[in-house]
C-alpha positions in Angstrom: 39.1 -11.8 -2.2 36.3 -9.3 -1.4 36.2 -6.3 0.3 33.7 -4.5 2.4 32.7 -0.7 1.8 31.2 1.5 4.2 27.2 2.5 3.1 28.6 6.0 2.2 31.1 4.5 -0.2 29.0 1.9 -1.4 26.2 4.9 -2.1 28.8 6.6 -4.5 28.6 4.0 -7.0 24.8 5.6 -7.9 24.8 8.4 -10.2 22.9 11.1 -11.9 20.0 9.3 -14.3 20.6 6.1 -12.8 17.2 3.7 -11.9 17.6 2.2 -8.7 15.7 -1.0 -7.3 15.2 -1.6 -3.5 14.1 -4.8 -2.2 10.7 -4.7 -0.8 9.1 -5.2 2.4 10.8 -5.8 5.9 14.3 -6.8 3.6 14.7 -3.1 2.4 18.3 -2.1 3.6 18.0 0.7 5.9 21.8 1.6 5.8 22.2 2.0 2.2 18.7 3.9 2.0 20.1 6.5 4.0 23.4 6.8 2.4 22.0 7.0 -0.7 19.6 10.0 0.4 22.4 11.7 2.1 23.6 12.2 -1.8 20.6 14.5 -2.6 23.1 17.3 -3.2 25.5 15.0 -5.4 23.0 13.4 -8.2 20.0 14.4 -10.2 17.1 12.4 -11.5 17.7 9.2 -9.8 14.5 7.1 -10.5 14.0 5.0 -7.3 11.5 2.0 -7.9 10.3 -0.4 -5.5 7.1 -2.3 -4.2 6.1 -1.5 -0.1 9.1 -1.2 1.6 9.1 -0.9 5.3 11.3 1.7 7.3 12.7 4.9 6.1 12.2 6.5 2.7 14.2 9.7 3.2 14.9 9.9 -0.9 10.9 10.7 -0.9 10.9 13.8 0.9 9.2 16.5 -1.9 12.5 18.8 -1.4 14.7 16.1 -2.6 12.3 16.0 -6.2 15.2 17.4 -8.4 17.4 14.5 -6.9 15.0 11.4 -6.8 11.8 10.6 -8.2 9.8 7.4 -6.8 8.2 5.0 -8.9 6.1 2.8 -6.7 5.0 -0.8 -8.4 2.9 -1.0 -4.9 2.5 2.4 -3.0 3.3 2.2 0.9 2.8 4.6 3.3 6.1 6.4 3.5 6.1 7.1 -0.2 2.2 7.5 -0.7 2.8 11.4 -0.8 4.8 11.7 -3.8 2.1 11.2 -6.0 0.7 14.5 -5.0 3.6 16.2 -4.5 4.9 15.7 -8.2 8.1 13.3 -7.2 6.5 10.2 -7.2 4.5 7.7 -9.9 2.8 4.5 -9.6 3.3 1.7 -12.5 0.6 -0.6 -12.0 1.7 -4.3 -12.6 1.0 -8.1 -11.1 3.4 -9.1 -8.6 3.5 -12.5 -10.8 4.7 -10.4 -13.7 7.2 -7.6 -12.2 10.2 -9.8 -12.6 9.4 -10.0 -16.1 9.7 -6.1 -16.5 13.2 -6.6 -15.1 14.3 -9.9 -17.0 12.9 -8.2 -20.6 14.5 -4.7 -20.1 11.0 -3.3 -20.2 12.3 -1.5 -17.2 16.2 -1.9 -17.1 18.2 -1.2 -13.8 21.0 0.4 -13.1 21.7 -0.7 -9.6 19.9 -2.9 -6.8 20.0 -2.3 -3.5 19.5 -5.3 -1.5 20.1 -7.2 2.0 21.4 -10.9 2.4 22.3 -13.0 5.6 26.3 -13.7 5.8 27.6 -16.0 3.4 28.4 -19.4 4.9 31.4 -21.4 4.7 30.9 -21.8 1.1 30.5 -18.4 0.3 26.5 -18.4 -0.2 24.1 -15.5 1.3 20.6 -16.1 2.0 18.0 -13.2 0.5 16.1 -14.0 4.0 12.6 -12.4 4.4 12.3 -11.2 0.8 12.6 -12.7 -2.8 10.1 -11.2 -4.5 11.6 -9.9 -7.5 15.0 -9.5 -6.2 16.7 -12.3 -7.9 15.7 -10.6 -11.2 16.9 -7.4 -10.2 20.2 -9.1 -9.3 20.2 -10.2 -12.8 19.2 -7.5 -14.4 21.1 -4.4 -12.6 24.4 -3.6 -13.9 25.7 -2.9 -10.2 24.6 -5.1 -7.0 25.0 -3.4 -3.8 24.3 -5.5 -0.5 23.8 -4.7 2.8 25.2 -7.7 5.0 23.4 -8.1 8.1 23.9 -11.0 10.8 20.3 -10.8 11.9 19.1 -11.4 8.4 17.9 -15.0 8.8 19.0 -17.8 6.2 15.6 -19.3 4.8 15.2 -22.2 2.5 14.1 -22.2 -1.1 15.5 -20.3 -4.1 17.1 -16.9 -2.3 20.7 -18.3 -2.2 23.1 -16.1 -3.6 26.7 -16.5 -3.8 28.6 -13.6 -2.7 30.4 -13.2 -5.9 26.9 -11.9 -7.3 27.3 -8.9 -5.2 29.4 -6.3 -7.0 29.5 -4.3 -3.8 28.8 -4.8 0.0 28.6 -3.3 3.5 28.5 -5.3 6.7 25.6 -3.6 8.6 24.3 -5.1 11.9 20.8 -4.0 12.4 17.4 -5.3 13.3 15.3 -6.3 10.7 12.1 -4.3 10.1 9.3 -5.5 12.2 5.7 -5.2 11.8 3.9 -5.4 14.9 0.4 -7.8 14.7 -2.9 -5.6 15.7 -5.8 -6.6 17.5 -8.9 -7.3 15.4 -12.1 -5.4 15.8 -15.0 -6.7 16.7 -16.0 -6.1 13.2 -12.9 -8.0 12.1 -13.7 -10.7 14.2 -17.0 -11.2 12.8 -15.4 -11.0 9.3 -13.1 -13.6 10.3 -16.0 -15.7 11.6 -17.9 -15.5 8.2 -14.3 -16.6 6.4 -13.2 -19.4 8.8 -16.8 -20.9 8.1 -15.8 -21.3 4.1 -12.6 -22.8 4.9 -12.8 -26.6 4.6 -10.1 -28.9 6.1 -7.5 -29.9 3.3 -7.7 -26.5 2.1 -4.6 -24.1 1.1 -4.5 -20.7 2.0 -3.5 -17.6 0.5 -3.5 -14.4 3.1 -1.7 -11.5 4.0 -0.8 -9.5 6.9 -3.1 -7.4 9.1 -6.4 -7.6 11.2 -8.8 -9.6 9.1 -6.3 -12.0 8.4 -5.1 -12.3 11.9 -9.0 -13.0 13.1 -9.3 -15.8 10.4 -6.2 -17.3 11.7 -7.3 -17.3 14.9 -11.0 -19.1 14.5 -9.0 -22.1 12.5 -7.5 -23.9 15.5 -10.0 -26.8 15.1 -9.3 -27.4 11.2 -7.2 -30.0 10.1 -4.3 -30.4 7.1 -4.4 -27.1 5.9 -1.6 -25.6 3.7 0.1 -22.3 3.0 0.9 -21.3 -0.6 0.9 -17.3 0.0 2.5 -14.2 -1.3 3.2 -13.3 2.3 2.5 -14.4 6.0 3.3 -12.7 9.3 3.5 -14.2 12.9 -0.3 -15.4 12.8 0.6 -18.9 11.1 3.1 -20.0 13.4 1.1 -21.3 16.3 -1.0 -23.4 13.6 2.1 -24.5 12.1 3.2 -25.8 15.8 -0.2 -27.6 16.3 -0.3 -29.2 13.1 -3.3 -27.2 11.5 -0.8 -26.1 9.2 1.0 -28.9 7.7 0.6 -28.5 4.0 0.2 -32.6 3.2 -2.1 -32.1 1.0 -0.9 -29.4 -1.2 -0.3 -30.0 -4.9 2.8 -27.6 -4.9 5.6 -28.4 -2.5 3.6 -30.3 -0.3 4.7 -30.6 3.1 6.1 -27.1 3.2 4.6 -23.7 3.6 5.7 -21.2 0.6 5.8 -17.4 0.6 7.6 -14.9 -1.6 7.9 -12.4 1.3 7.5 -12.4 5.2 6.7 -9.4 7.4 6.4 -9.6 11.2 8.0 -9.6 14.2 11.3 -11.0 15.6 9.9 -14.0 16.8 8.6 -15.0 12.9 12.3 -14.5 11.5 13.8 -16.4 14.5 11.4 -19.1 13.6 11.6 -19.1 9.6 15.9 -19.2 10.1 17.4 -22.1 8.8 13.8 -23.7 9.1 13.5 -26.1 5.7 9.4 -26.1 6.4 9.3 -22.9 5.3 10.0 -22.4 1.2 11.0 -19.3 -0.4 10.4 -18.6 -4.0 10.6 -15.9 -6.3 7.2 -14.0 -7.1 6.9 -15.1 -10.8 6.7 -18.7 -9.2 4.4 -18.4 -6.3 1.9 -15.9 -7.8 1.9 -17.9 -10.9 -1.8 -18.7 -11.6 -0.9 -22.2 -13.0 1.0 -23.0 -9.7 -1.4 -21.7 -7.6 -4.4 -23.7 -9.2 -2.8 -27.0 -8.6 -3.3 -26.4 -4.8 -6.8 -28.4 -4.5 -9.4 -26.5 -2.3 -7.3 -23.1 -2.7 -8.6 -20.6 -0.7 -7.4 -16.9 -1.6 -8.5 -13.9 1.1 -8.0 -10.4 0.1 -9.2 -7.0 0.7 -10.8 -3.9 -1.1 -11.1 -0.2 -0.8 -15.0 -0.5 -2.1 -17.0 -3.1 -4.1 -19.8 -1.8 -6.3 -23.2 -3.7 -6.5 -22.2 -6.0 -9.6 -19.1 -7.1 -8.1 -16.5 -5.0 -9.5 -13.5 -4.3 -6.9 -11.2 -1.2 -6.6 -8.4 -2.1 -4.5 -5.7 0.2 -5.6 -7.3 3.9 -5.4 -9.9 6.0 -3.8 -11.4 7.5 -6.6 -8.6 9.2 -8.6 -5.8 9.2 -5.8 -3.7 5.9 -6.1 -3.5 4.3 -2.8 -1.8 1.1 -3.0 -1.3 -1.3 -6.0 -2.6 -4.3 -8.2 0.1 -6.7 -5.8 -1.1 -10.3 -6.2 -4.5 -9.9 -5.7 -5.7 -10.8 -9.2 -3.2 -13.9 -9.5 -4.7 -15.4 -6.4 -8.3 -14.6 -7.0 -7.6 -16.3 -10.6 -5.5 -19.2 -9.4 -8.3 -19.9 -6.7 -11.0 -19.9 -8.8 -9.1 -22.4 -11.5 -8.3 -24.6 -8.5 -10.7 -27.9 -7.6 -12.7 -26.6 -5.0 -11.0 -23.3 -4.6 -12.5 -20.1 -3.1 -11.9 -16.7 -4.2 -12.5 -14.4 -1.4 -13.0 -10.5 -0.9 -13.5 -9.2 2.6 -13.8 -6.0 3.9 -15.6 -3.9 6.6 -18.9 -2.7 5.4 -18.0 1.0 6.0 -14.7 3.4 6.1 -13.2 4.8 9.2 -15.6 7.8 8.5 -18.7 6.0 8.3 -19.1 5.8 4.5 -20.5 2.6 2.6 -18.0 0.4 1.2 -20.4 -1.4 -0.7 -21.6 1.5 -3.0 -24.1 1.2 -6.0 -21.2 2.7 -8.5 -17.0 2.9 -8.1 -16.2 6.1 -7.4 -15.3 8.1 -10.5 -11.6 7.5 -11.5 -11.3 4.4 -9.2 -9.5 1.7 -10.7 -10.8 -2.1 -11.3 -8.4 -4.4 -9.8 -10.5 -7.5 -9.9 -13.4 -7.5 -12.2 -16.9 -8.8 -11.5 -16.2 -12.0 -13.6 -13.5 -13.1 -11.2 -14.6 -12.8 -7.5 -16.3 -15.8 -6.0 -17.2 -14.7 -2.3 -17.6 -10.9 -0.9 -17.3 -10.8 3.0 -18.2 -8.0 5.4 -19.3 -8.0 9.2 -23.1 -8.3 8.2 -22.4 -11.6 6.0 -21.2 -13.7 2.7 -22.6 -12.7 -0.6 -21.8 -15.6 -2.7 -21.7 -14.4 -6.7 -20.0 -16.9 -8.6 -22.6 -17.6 -11.3 -25.2 -15.2 -10.4 -27.2 -12.7 -12.5 -26.4 -8.9 -12.2 -29.8 -8.9 -10.3 -28.6 -11.5 -8.5 -25.6 -10.0 -7.5 -27.2 -6.8 -6.6 -29.3 -8.2 -4.2 -26.8 -10.4 -2.5 -24.3 -7.2 -2.0 -26.9 -5.1 -0.7 -27.5 -7.6 2.3 -24.3 -7.7 3.6 -23.6 -3.6 3.4 -24.4 -1.8 6.6 -28.3 -1.5 7.4 -28.0 2.4 7.2 -27.2 2.4 3.7 -28.7 -0.7 1.8 -32.0 1.3 1.1 -30.2 4.3 -0.2 -27.5 2.2 -2.5 -30.3 0.1 -3.9 -32.3 2.9 -4.7 -29.2 4.9 -6.2 -28.5 2.0 -8.4 -31.9 1.0 -9.5 -32.7 4.7 -10.6 -29.8 5.1 -12.4 -30.0 1.8 -14.5 -33.8 2.5 -15.2 -32.9 5.9 -16.0 -30.4 4.6 -18.9 
């Protein structure tokens, strides 16, 4: 009943002026992306929208700006240059609300490019390592083009679709994009130590990929009965699951299972989650729903920042006016954790940038965006300690945050803040 096409044949479905959505993260269908990009001489004004995607993004080359325009819901490194080059835009949106943009027709879709596992004997494919907003995109798009890949793991949860929902598909056998785990620095290890001390037994965790989350996970081996309800996770959780440190027994949502909306890691991770009923994959508007998050007792949300001012405002998506990443799910989980019974909302960052500039600042840079407001943050952690801001006055916050800034900057940022405030 169903006939496979080549990637080149499938890409011809995309027409000028179409809006194309690409499945996020490690599930981005590489063969389809390359085939679409090769049509740069044949199409004009195609909008390509997505969150962060792993792998190639040849359509983002500025020399193809008449053919493709990138619309990032979360800006990845492979398309970051488009905002300066003029062939890219950024749409700020909570990850929990991105599916609604498609469901409500606020962002209509012409084509969705996705990647799935081969169908089982009943004709059902798995979205594998990424659901996110993919189910909403499939329902909204006029045409769904799928890359069927035997190397895509079959995951349990909501990401099961019948092959009849695919308007066109190609069969490609290629490795799923991997995200290799880095080695935490001494600074990141110290931050991990402080955060691990804040995590109680029976807590439920939200953490992403990166050296600070890895450093935290390395310190949790003696904890008991932890849960996982998170946007994403990587290899670092596997050992804790196997040791029964993470078992989900005390979660409020899907107890006894680990929940995420997308995964990024090594082949070891993808093999582990394949047909593993302990891992429950759900859509972003479920996983990141504040109502769902807050039902987990002792919910701990660990998120990062580009800079934090002395009153607790968190900039996480821009460096001044330069858009750098995205809103993502930070606010979803910061709010959900703060409303959870015994929950903790944590912002973690090194005290200085790679260039040696302080990341605890008297005032955010001109043009910097506030992703998390001063009213939402509970804890800010650097390698110099923990500042608990919850319920604290502005004066107390200023003092607490200055104490965890790099010692070389403490006096100056306090003086700059005080002089400016008194001057007004």
